[in-house]
C-alpha positions as CSV (number, residue, x, y, z in Angstrom):
1,M,-59.3,232.1,-29.4
2,S,-57.4,235.2,-30.6
3,E,-54.0,235.4,-32.0
4,S,-51.0,236.6,-29.7
5,P,-49.5,239.9,-30.6
6,T,-45.9,237.9,-30.8
7,H,-47.9,235.3,-32.7
8,L,-49.0,237.9,-35.6
9,K,-45.5,239.9,-35.6
10,A,-43.6,236.4,-36.0
11,M,-45.6,235.8,-38.9
12,A,-45.6,238.7,-40.3
13,R,-41.5,238.6,-40.2
14,F,-41.9,235.5,-42.2
15,R,-43.8,237.0,-44.6
16,I,-42.1,239.4,-45.2
17,A,-38.6,237.5,-44.9
18,L,-40.3,235.4,-48.0
19,I,-41.7,238.2,-50.2
20,N,-37.9,239.1,-49.8
21,M,-36.1,236.3,-50.5
22,P,-34.4,235.9,-54.1
23,P,-35.6,233.4,-56.2
24,A,-32.9,230.6,-56.0
25,K,-33.9,230.9,-52.0
26,L,-37.4,230.4,-52.3
27,L,-37.5,227.8,-55.2
28,L,-35.1,225.9,-52.6
29,F,-37.2,226.5,-49.7
30,G,-40.5,225.6,-51.2
31,Y,-39.1,221.9,-52.3
32,V,-37.4,221.8,-49.1
33,S,-41.0,222.4,-47.6
34,Y,-42.6,220.0,-50.1
35,M,-39.8,217.5,-49.0
36,L,-40.4,217.3,-45.1
37,I,-44.2,217.6,-45.2
38,G,-43.8,214.7,-47.4
39,W,-41.4,212.7,-44.7
40,V,-44.3,213.5,-42.1
41,L,-47.0,212.0,-43.9
42,L,-44.7,208.3,-45.0
43,S,-43.5,208.3,-41.2
44,L,-47.5,207.7,-40.2
45,P,-48.0,204.2,-39.0
46,F,-51.1,203.7,-41.4
47,A,-48.6,205.2,-44.5
48,Q,-46.3,201.9,-44.0
49,E,-46.9,198.3,-44.6
50,Q,-44.1,197.3,-42.5
51,A,-42.1,199.4,-40.2
52,V,-39.7,201.8,-42.4
53,A,-36.9,203.6,-40.7
54,A,-36.8,207.6,-40.7
55,I,-33.8,207.8,-42.7
56,D,-36.0,205.7,-45.3
57,T,-39.0,207.7,-45.4
58,L,-36.6,210.9,-45.6
59,F,-35.5,209.7,-48.3
60,I,-38.4,208.2,-50.3
61,A,-40.1,211.4,-49.6
62,T,-37.1,213.7,-51.1
63,S,-36.6,210.9,-54.5
64,A,-39.9,211.6,-55.1
65,V,-40.6,215.7,-54.6
66,S,-37.2,215.9,-57.0
67,T,-38.7,213.4,-59.1
68,T,-35.4,211.2,-58.8
69,G,-36.8,207.7,-58.7
70,L,-33.9,206.3,-56.4
71,V,-35.3,204.3,-53.6
72,S,-33.6,203.2,-50.9
73,V,-36.8,200.8,-49.8
74,D,-39.2,198.9,-52.5
75,P,-42.9,201.8,-52.6
76,G,-44.7,198.7,-53.9
77,T,-44.6,196.0,-50.3
78,S,-43.4,198.5,-47.9
79,F,-45.9,201.2,-47.9
80,T,-49.8,201.0,-48.1
81,L,-52.2,202.6,-50.3
82,F,-52.4,205.7,-49.0
83,G,-48.3,206.1,-48.9
84,E,-48.3,204.8,-52.0
85,I,-50.8,207.7,-52.8
86,V,-49.2,209.9,-50.9
87,I,-45.6,209.4,-52.8
88,L,-47.9,210.1,-56.2
89,L,-48.8,214.0,-54.9
90,L,-45.3,214.5,-54.0
91,I,-44.5,213.0,-57.4
92,Q,-46.9,215.6,-59.2
93,A,-45.9,218.4,-57.0
94,G,-42.0,218.0,-57.7
95,G,-43.5,217.6,-61.3
96,L,-45.1,220.6,-61.9
97,G,-43.2,222.5,-59.3
98,Y,-43.2,224.6,-56.3
99,M,-43.4,227.5,-58.0
100,T,-45.9,226.4,-60.8
101,I,-48.8,224.8,-58.1
102,G,-48.4,228.4,-55.6
103,S,-48.6,230.6,-59.0
104,F,-51.5,228.6,-60.1
105,A,-53.2,228.6,-56.7
106,T,-52.5,232.8,-56.7
107,L,-53.9,232.5,-60.4
108,A,-57.0,231.3,-59.3
109,I,-57.8,233.3,-56.0
110,M,-56.6,236.8,-57.1
111,G,-56.6,235.8,-61.2
112,K,-53.0,237.7,-61.3
113,L,-49.4,237.0,-60.6
114,P,-47.6,239.3,-57.7
115,G,-44.6,240.4,-58.9
116,M,-42.4,238.7,-56.4
117,R,-44.2,235.3,-57.7
118,A,-43.8,236.2,-61.5
119,R,-40.4,236.9,-61.4
120,A,-39.8,233.9,-59.1
121,A,-41.5,231.8,-61.4
122,K,-39.6,233.8,-64.4
123,H,-36.3,232.4,-62.6
124,A,-37.9,228.9,-61.9
125,F,-38.5,228.2,-65.3
126,N,-35.8,230.5,-67.5
127,L,-38.2,231.4,-69.5
128,P,-37.5,233.5,-72.4
129,S,-39.0,237.4,-72.6
130,N,-41.8,236.5,-75.0
131,V,-43.2,234.2,-72.4
132,K,-45.4,235.6,-69.7
133,P,-45.4,233.7,-66.5
134,K,-49.4,234.2,-66.3
135,Q,-50.1,232.3,-69.6
136,F,-47.1,229.5,-68.5
137,V,-48.6,228.5,-65.6
138,V,-51.7,228.1,-66.7
139,S,-51.1,226.1,-70.2
140,V,-48.3,223.7,-68.3
141,V,-51.2,223.0,-65.4
142,I,-54.0,222.0,-68.7
143,F,-51.3,220.2,-70.3
144,T,-50.3,218.2,-67.4
145,L,-53.5,217.1,-66.2
146,T,-54.6,215.9,-69.9
147,V,-51.1,214.3,-70.7
148,E,-51.7,211.9,-67.5
149,V,-55.0,211.6,-67.8
150,I,-54.8,209.8,-71.4
151,G,-51.9,208.0,-70.4
152,A,-53.1,206.5,-67.0
153,L,-56.2,205.4,-69.4
154,V,-53.8,203.5,-71.9
155,L,-51.9,202.0,-69.4
156,W,-55.0,200.6,-67.8
157,W,-56.5,199.3,-70.9
158,M,-52.7,197.6,-71.2
159,F,-52.2,196.6,-67.6
160,A,-56.0,195.0,-67.1
161,S,-55.2,193.3,-70.9
162,A,-51.7,192.0,-69.3
163,G,-53.5,190.3,-66.3
164,E,-52.0,192.7,-63.7
165,Q,-54.3,193.2,-60.1
166,N,-55.1,196.5,-59.3
167,P,-54.8,197.8,-63.6
168,L,-56.4,201.2,-62.9
169,W,-54.5,202.1,-59.8
170,L,-51.1,200.9,-61.9
171,G,-51.8,202.9,-64.5
172,I,-52.9,205.9,-62.9
173,F,-49.3,205.9,-60.9
174,H,-47.4,204.8,-63.9
175,S,-48.2,207.6,-65.8
176,V,-47.7,210.5,-63.1
177,S,-44.4,208.9,-62.5
178,A,-43.5,208.8,-66.3
179,F,-44.6,212.5,-67.1
180,C,-43.1,213.7,-64.1
181,T,-40.1,211.6,-64.9
182,A,-40.2,210.0,-61.4
183,G,-39.5,206.9,-62.5
184,F,-41.0,205.1,-59.3
185,S,-42.7,202.1,-60.3
186,L,-45.0,200.0,-57.6
187,F,-43.7,196.8,-60.0
188,A,-40.0,195.5,-57.7
189,N,-37.9,195.3,-60.8
190,S,-39.4,198.6,-62.1
191,F,-40.4,197.4,-66.1
192,E,-38.3,194.7,-66.5
193,G,-40.9,192.3,-67.1
194,Y,-42.3,194.3,-70.2
195,T,-39.3,194.0,-71.9
196,G,-40.5,193.3,-75.2
197,H,-44.3,194.9,-74.3
198,V,-44.2,197.4,-77.5
199,G,-47.4,199.2,-76.2
200,I,-46.6,200.0,-72.4
201,N,-42.8,200.7,-73.7
202,L,-44.2,203.1,-76.2
203,T,-46.7,204.4,-73.8
204,I,-44.1,205.5,-71.1
205,A,-41.5,206.5,-73.4
206,L,-43.9,209.6,-75.3
207,L,-44.7,210.3,-71.5
208,S,-41.6,210.4,-70.5
209,I,-40.1,212.7,-73.8
210,L,-43.5,215.1,-73.5
211,G,-42.5,215.7,-69.6
212,A,-38.6,216.4,-70.0
213,M,-38.8,217.9,-73.8
214,G,-40.4,221.1,-71.3
215,F,-43.7,222.6,-70.8
216,L,-41.7,225.8,-73.1
217,I,-42.1,223.7,-76.2
218,V,-45.8,223.1,-75.5
219,V,-46.7,227.1,-75.2
220,D,-43.9,227.6,-78.4
221,G,-46.0,225.2,-79.9
222,W,-49.4,226.0,-79.1
223,R,-48.4,229.9,-80.1
224,T,-47.2,229.1,-83.7
225,L,-50.3,226.5,-84.1
226,T,-52.8,229.8,-83.0
227,G,-50.7,232.1,-85.1
228,Q,-49.7,234.1,-82.5
229,A,-45.4,233.3,-84.1
230,R,-44.5,232.6,-87.5
231,W,-42.3,229.9,-86.3
232,L,-40.9,227.9,-83.0
233,G,-38.6,229.9,-80.7
234,F,-34.7,229.5,-80.8
235,S,-35.1,227.6,-77.9
236,S,-37.7,225.4,-78.4
237,K,-35.8,224.3,-82.2
238,I,-32.9,223.6,-79.9
239,I,-34.9,221.2,-77.9
240,V,-36.6,219.0,-80.8
241,R,-33.0,218.4,-82.5
242,M,-31.4,217.2,-79.5
243,T,-33.7,215.5,-77.9
244,G,-33.9,213.7,-81.7
245,L,-30.4,213.3,-81.6
246,F,-29.8,212.5,-78.5
247,L,-32.0,209.3,-78.4
248,A,-31.3,208.4,-82.1
249,L,-27.0,208.1,-81.1
250,G,-28.0,206.7,-77.7
251,T,-30.6,203.7,-79.1
252,L,-27.6,203.0,-82.0
253,A,-24.9,203.2,-79.6
254,L,-26.8,200.9,-77.1
255,F,-27.5,198.8,-79.9
256,I,-24.7,197.5,-81.4
257,A,-22.4,198.1,-78.4
258,E,-24.4,196.4,-75.2
259,P,-24.2,192.4,-74.7
260,S,-27.2,191.7,-73.2
261,I,-29.0,193.9,-75.4
262,R,-26.9,191.6,-78.6
263,L,-28.4,188.7,-77.0
264,L,-31.9,189.6,-77.7
265,P,-34.6,188.7,-80.4
266,P,-34.3,192.0,-83.2
267,T,-37.3,193.4,-82.3
268,E,-36.9,193.6,-78.6
269,R,-33.4,194.3,-78.8
270,L,-34.1,197.8,-80.7
271,L,-37.2,197.8,-78.6
272,A,-35.0,197.4,-74.9
273,A,-32.0,200.2,-76.8
274,F,-34.3,202.5,-77.0
275,F,-35.5,202.2,-73.8
276,Q,-32.8,202.8,-71.5
277,T,-31.5,205.7,-74.1
278,M,-34.8,207.6,-73.6
279,T,-35.0,206.4,-69.7
280,A,-31.2,208.5,-69.4
281,T,-32.0,211.5,-71.4
282,T,-35.4,212.2,-69.9
283,T,-34.5,211.1,-66.8
284,V,-37.1,209.1,-65.7
285,G,-34.9,207.0,-64.7
286,F,-37.5,203.2,-65.6
287,N,-35.4,200.2,-66.9
288,T,-35.9,197.2,-68.8
289,M,-33.0,195.6,-68.6
290,P,-30.7,195.0,-65.3
291,I,-28.4,197.9,-65.2
292,G,-26.3,195.9,-62.9
293,P,-24.4,194.4,-65.5
294,L,-24.4,196.6,-68.8
295,G,-20.8,197.1,-70.1
296,L,-18.2,199.7,-69.5
297,A,-19.3,201.2,-73.0
298,T,-22.9,201.7,-72.2
299,L,-22.1,203.2,-69.4
300,M,-20.6,205.4,-70.7
301,V,-23.3,206.6,-73.1
302,L,-25.6,206.3,-70.2
303,F,-23.2,209.7,-68.0
304,F,-23.2,211.3,-70.6
305,L,-26.7,211.3,-71.3
306,M,-27.5,211.4,-67.9
307,I,-25.0,214.3,-67.7
308,I,-27.3,216.4,-70.3
309,G,-30.3,215.3,-69.2
310,A,-33.7,217.0,-70.2
311,S,-34.8,220.3,-70.8
312,P,-35.1,223.7,-69.5
313,A,-39.0,224.0,-67.8
314,G,-39.3,220.5,-67.9
315,T,-39.8,217.9,-65.7
316,G,-36.0,216.4,-66.1
317,G,-33.4,216.5,-64.4
318,G,-29.5,217.6,-65.5
319,L,-27.2,220.0,-67.0
320,K,-30.7,220.7,-69.8
321,T,-29.6,220.0,-73.5
322,T,-29.5,223.9,-74.2
323,S,-26.5,224.4,-71.4
324,F,-25.0,221.8,-74.1
325,A,-26.0,223.8,-77.3
326,A,-24.6,226.6,-76.0
327,L,-21.5,225.4,-74.9
328,V,-20.9,223.2,-78.0
329,G,-21.3,226.8,-79.6
330,L,-18.4,228.5,-77.7
331,V,-16.8,225.6,-78.9
332,R,-16.9,225.8,-82.2
333,S,-16.6,229.9,-82.1
334,T,-13.5,229.3,-80.3
335,L,-11.7,227.0,-82.6
336,K,-12.8,228.7,-85.6
337,G,-11.8,231.9,-84.5
338,R,-15.2,234.1,-84.1
339,D,-15.5,237.1,-81.7
340,R,-18.8,235.9,-81.3
341,V,-20.2,232.6,-80.0
342,R,-23.1,231.5,-82.5
343,Y,-25.1,228.5,-82.8
344,L,-27.6,227.3,-85.8
345,K,-26.5,230.7,-87.0
346,R,-27.6,232.6,-83.9
347,V,-25.3,234.7,-81.6
348,V,-25.4,233.2,-78.1
349,P,-26.0,236.0,-75.7
350,Q,-22.7,236.3,-72.9
351,D,-24.8,235.6,-70.1
352,R,-26.4,232.5,-71.5
353,L,-23.0,231.2,-71.9
354,Q,-21.9,232.4,-68.2
355,L,-24.5,230.3,-67.4
356,A,-24.4,227.0,-68.7
357,T,-20.4,227.5,-68.2
358,A,-21.0,228.3,-64.3
359,S,-23.3,225.2,-64.4
360,L,-20.8,222.8,-65.9
361,A,-18.4,223.6,-63.4
362,F,-20.5,223.4,-60.3
363,Y,-21.9,220.4,-61.5
364,F,-18.3,218.5,-61.7
365,T,-17.6,220.1,-58.5
366,L,-20.4,219.1,-56.6
367,A,-19.7,215.6,-57.9
368,G,-16.5,215.4,-57.1
369,I,-16.9,216.4,-53.7
370,A,-20.1,213.9,-53.1
371,M,-17.9,210.6,-54.8
372,F,-15.2,211.7,-52.2
373,G,-17.8,211.8,-49.8
374,L,-19.8,208.5,-50.6
375,F,-16.0,206.8,-51.1
376,L,-15.4,207.4,-47.5
377,T,-19.2,206.1,-46.2
378,E,-19.2,203.0,-49.1
379,T,-16.8,201.5,-47.8
380,G,-15.3,198.6,-50.6
381,A,-18.0,200.0,-53.0
382,A,-16.7,200.0,-57.0
383,F,-15.5,203.5,-58.7
384,E,-18.8,202.9,-61.4
385,L,-21.3,202.4,-59.4
386,V,-20.5,205.3,-57.0
387,M,-19.9,207.5,-60.0
388,F,-23.5,206.4,-61.3
389,E,-25.6,206.7,-58.0
390,V,-23.6,210.4,-58.2
391,I,-24.7,211.3,-61.7
392,S,-28.0,209.4,-61.7
393,A,-29.4,211.5,-58.3
394,M,-27.7,215.0,-59.4
395,G,-29.7,214.6,-62.9
396,T,-33.0,213.1,-60.7
397,V,-32.5,210.4,-62.9
398,G,-32.9,207.4,-60.7
399,L,-31.4,204.4,-62.4
400,S,-28.9,203.0,-60.1
401,M,-26.1,199.7,-60.3
402,G,-27.3,198.4,-57.1
403,L,-25.9,200.6,-54.6
404,T,-28.9,202.8,-53.4
405,G,-30.3,199.9,-51.2
406,E,-26.9,199.0,-49.5
407,L,-25.9,202.7,-48.5
408,T,-25.3,203.8,-44.8
409,E,-26.9,206.7,-43.5
410,L,-24.9,208.8,-43.9
411,G,-24.9,208.1,-47.7
412,K,-28.2,208.4,-47.6
413,L,-28.1,211.8,-46.6
414,I,-25.4,212.7,-49.5
415,V,-27.9,211.2,-52.0
416,I,-30.3,213.6,-50.5
417,L,-28.8,216.7,-51.1
418,L,-27.7,215.4,-54.7
419,M,-31.3,215.0,-55.5
420,T,-32.1,218.2,-53.9
421,A,-29.7,220.0,-55.9
422,G,-31.0,218.2,-58.9
423,R,-34.9,219.0,-58.1
424,V,-33.7,223.0,-57.8
425,G,-31.0,223.1,-60.1
426,I,-27.8,222.2,-60.1
427,L,-26.8,226.7,-60.5
428,T,-29.6,227.5,-58.7
429,F,-29.1,225.2,-55.5
430,G,-25.2,226.6,-55.8
431,I,-26.7,230.0,-56.1
432,A,-29.3,229.7,-53.5
433,I,-26.4,228.3,-50.7
434,A,-24.0,231.0,-52.0
435,S,-22.6,233.7,-49.6
436,H,-23.7,237.1,-50.0
437,D,-21.4,239.3,-53.3
438,E,-19.2,241.5,-51.9
439,S,-20.6,244.9,-51.1
440,R,-18.3,248.3,-53.1
441,E,-16.2,249.1,-50.3
442,E,-15.0,244.9,-50.3
443,E,-14.5,245.9,-53.8
444,A,-12.5,248.5,-53.8
445,D,-10.2,246.9,-51.0
446,N,-7.9,245.4,-53.9
447,D,-4.5,246.0,-52.9
448,L,-2.8,242.9,-53.3
449,V,0.6,242.7,-51.5
450,L,3.1,240.4,-53.4
């Protein structure tokens, strides 16, 4: 049966609206579409092992697509194998990114990226001018699948050696979840049962670090190795240095300051301190130690690491290591009285400083509003629990001090909004929901009566 003219006109208008949609709004639209599709699939009766409320299926779908890992119900016992597969596909879609999947499909069909999609991809990943979107998208998909397959095989062997049931599925699920920095686990207590298992800890850590450092490192590193470039680019150098610095300092701080870690044997103590530092700075959200009882000094370290988060063009969230580097350069240059902002002996462009400063300002504005809302909905919740939940959701980290499972329906909606903002990117989310800019006529009307 042929389609009606009205239906065809509506479809045509929808396509035109998508083509003309600004990149930020297009990204938000894409991720929200994934979340809604996941919500529908997880709501199917045969996706659930036991009845799950609609708000919880939406929460899980959003958490999976945003690669956050906060869960209001236990995925391992609440969903059937079909439901777990849906969650895994949502994690993969969120980790690769809406623009990556769409662009890769377009490349496979057309052999090139149309102008609109190329611009949106460049915006989504904050690509430098010397990296072409087409080359980047292909590299991302190949690298992702290669790393995840290797990780799944290694984890399969380790889980089988540990006597786990269904070790292959556990290996596949946790490999994808780790690389996409999603933090979803089929174990009820994440990896607390493997606190001292060096192999599993380091495998999960390596997968998470590779995902969090970003695909830009892969493309940049490959260009250097193949002689297309003489050295790593400025952004890649910052990412490597910042990631290494945060991992080292965070591990040292937790090793010394956290009482529950100090009680462990020396080898496990170092491993636990490293893993919890890694899980915060990569925003993967797994844990080998209970988060609720952690000391206030440890929470401060985790707050800082989760706020900064991972790196651009990667699977992690947060403000990003490069934004932090730009802000550090701004402060240092201001204190030294320089007329230009420099970092690693290079001048940081003014537009990048503006983006970094705006990201920081909007981050704390959104965090403050969300905390105020949660204090109203979650009466009686301790200040640090609410603050930890907000920072974890905005950074797509997935760690929780125990508040997630106790959230009211309104509280869950607030956290869902935060996870969505974190996946799209804090500043991109702000741009997407912002009103139109002033026209020239409006700008000319600037006679302020005092």
